[in-house]
N, C-alpha and C positions, 0 to 999 in steps of 0.2 A: 679519341679524335679531337684535335684542337679546334677551338671556336674559330669561325671564319674571321679573317682580319677585317678590321673596320676600313671603310673607304677613307682615302686621304682627305677627301672633301666632298661636301654635298653638292648636288647639281643646283646651281643658282636658279631661283625662281624668276620667271620672265616678268618684265615690267607690266604694270596694268595698262590696259588699252585706253585710248582717248575717251571712249564713251564712258567707261567706268570712272575715270578720273573726273570727267565732267559731272557725273551724277554725285560723286563724293563732294566735289566743290559746291554744287548747287545746294545739297542738303546741309552742308557745313555752314554756308553763308546764311541759309534760311534759319537754322537753329540759332546761330550767333545773333542774328538780328532780332529773333523772337525773344531770346533771353534778355537781351539789352532793353528791348521795348518793355518787357514785363517788369524788369528792375526799375526802369525810369517811371513806369506807371505807379509802382509802389512808393517811390519817392514823392511823387505828386500827391498820392493818397495820404501820405504821412503829413505833408504840409496842410492839406485840407482838414485832416482829423485834428491837428493842433489848433487850427483856426476855429473849428467847430467847438472844441473843448473850451477855448477862451471865450467864445461867444456865449456858450451855455453858462459858464461860470459867472459872466457878467449879468446874465438874466437872473440867475438864482439869487445873487446877492444885491440886486437892485431893489429899491423901495417898491412895494406892491402897487400896481396900477389896477384900474377897474377891469374886471374880466370882460372880454369882448362881448358886445351886444349883438342883437339879431342882424343889424346892418353890416357887421364885420364877420359874421360866421362864414360866408363863402371864401373869405381871404385867409382864414385861420389855417395854418399848416404846421407840420412838424419842424420844417426847416426854419420858419420864421417866428414860431411862437412857443414851441414845446419847452417846458421847464421855466416859462416866464413866471415871475412872482406876481400874483394877482390877488384881488380882494373882491368880495361880493356880499350883498346883504339880502336877507329874505327870511323865509320860514321853511323849516325842514318838513317834508312830507313823510313823517315817520312810518306810516303804514305802507309806504311804497318801497321800503328798503329791501335790498337783497344782499346775500352773502356771496362773495367770489373767492374761490380757493386761493390761498396765498401761502408762500414759503418765505419767511423773513428771519432776521437775526433773533427774533423772539420765538421762533419755532414754526410749526405748521398750524394753520388756522385759516382765517378768512379776512378779506377786506369788507368792511361794512359800507355799502354804497347806498347813499340816500339822496333822492332828488331834493333840490332846494328851489322853491318858487321865489323868484326875485320880486322886488316891489313893483316892477313894470309887467309882471305876469310871465316873463320868460322862465324856463326851467333849466337848471344846470345840475348835472349829476356830480355829487361830491363823495369822494372817498374819505370817510370820516376816520379811518384808521384800522388797525389790526385788532381782531378779537379772537379769543381762544375757541377751540371746538365746543367747549362746554358753555360758552356765553349764550345766554337767552335760550338754553336748552336746544342749541343747534338751529334756532330760528333767527330771524333778522328784524322782527318788528317790536322788540322790547324798547320802551322809551329810554333814551339815553341822551346825555348832553343837554344843551340849552333848549328850552321850550319857548315858542313864540318867536318874535323877530330877533334875528341874530346876525352877526357879521363873521364871515369866514375868510381867512387868508391861507394861501397855499400856492402850489405850483400847477400851472396849466399842463395837462397831459392829453395826448391824442387817444382816440378810441383804439381798442385792441380787439379787432374782430376775430383773430385766430385764437382758438382754444389752447390753453396751456395744459401741461401734464398729459399731452397726447390725447386729450379728450375734447369732445365738442360740447358746447353749451346746450343745455336742455331747458328751455324756458318753461315748458309745460310742467316739469317737475321741480322747477326752481333750483336746478343744479347749474351753477355758473363756474366756468374755469378761466374766463378772460373778461376783461372789462370792456365789453362790446356795448358802447354807449347807445346806439340806435336800438339794438335788440333789447337791452334792459329797459329803456324808457318805453318802448313799444309794448313790452309785456306788462308794464304798469298802466298802459292806456294814456300816456302823457304825450301831448303834442307841443309844438312851438318850443322845442328843446335844443340846446346848444350841441354841436357835434363833438365837443370835448368834455373832459371831466376835470375836477380839481382834486389834487392830493392835499388834503388839509395838513397844515403844519402842526408842530407840537404846541404852539400857542392856542390854536383853535381846537385841538384834541389832545389835551395833556395826558389823557389816559389814567394810569394807575398812581399818579402823584398823590391823590387823596385817599389811597387805600382801596378804591373801588376797582371793578373789573371793566371800566369804560374803555372804548376804543382808543388805541394808541396811534396818534398821528406823527407826522414828521419822519416817516420811515422810507421816504422815496430814495431809491438807489439810483445814483447817477454814475454810470460806468461806461466807458467807451474803450474797447480793446484797442491797443496800439502796438501791433506786431509788425507794422509796415517796414521798419528798418531791417528787421530780421529777414523778412521776405525779400526785400530788395537785395540784401547781401547774398542771399541764396541764389537768386536769379543771376546776379552779376558773377558769382562763383561758377555757375553752370556755363555762362558765356566764356569765362576764362578757360574752363575745361574743354570747351569746344575748340578754342585756339590751340590748346595743348594737343588735342587729338589731331588737329590739322597738321601740326608740326611733326608729330610721330608718323603720320601717313606720308608726309613729304620726305622725311628721312628714309623711310622704308623704300619709297620709290627710287630714291637716289641709289640705294644699295642694290636694288634690282637691276638698275642700268649699269 
């Protein structure tokens, strides 16, 4: 038996109703506007990020200024002060040091965080640099660096309350995973302390230049991801695809009619 003959033509599909067309048009306009808005937002974010990078770069390379004192502490902020080149003088409280877990270009180890009592009695926490896991037998109180009155230069950093390595700080056991300034100073019983800390530079913590295993300073990583142009192009491309989809739907509707 021979196969049935194919139909000469298919029955044309009926055109979409007004309600369906209205819904398609509404969601199409909504998607197009949302994609354009997201793309434009990324363009503005890119301009803001470039301005931030330029501002931070100017702070880092400017001559050091005095670290903010007690009267300025309430105004210190990440936007206005972080990575500012500063200097301060005083005496390290070596017995109050703690180690904070760190991953650097030198490998895994710790930041050696030591409070410094300024000449006016204020306390500022100083990141004296990177130390290896074997340094000081895993402890933090070995004498290192200058003894007595000293001057430190470096970059102002804001407190980091969130624990790194997906772990929480444990002050009771001396296990620190983030540089949480208030918590570290509170565990040492220190009051009248600055809300920020200082990353000592290479001049203040030259580290292993003399063959010793002293803390290595100047390892501050300043990096700001800048993928905003890529994101903006992606959102604008989706907006364009929305227009293409609208054109395809309009052409299909014409054929149905």
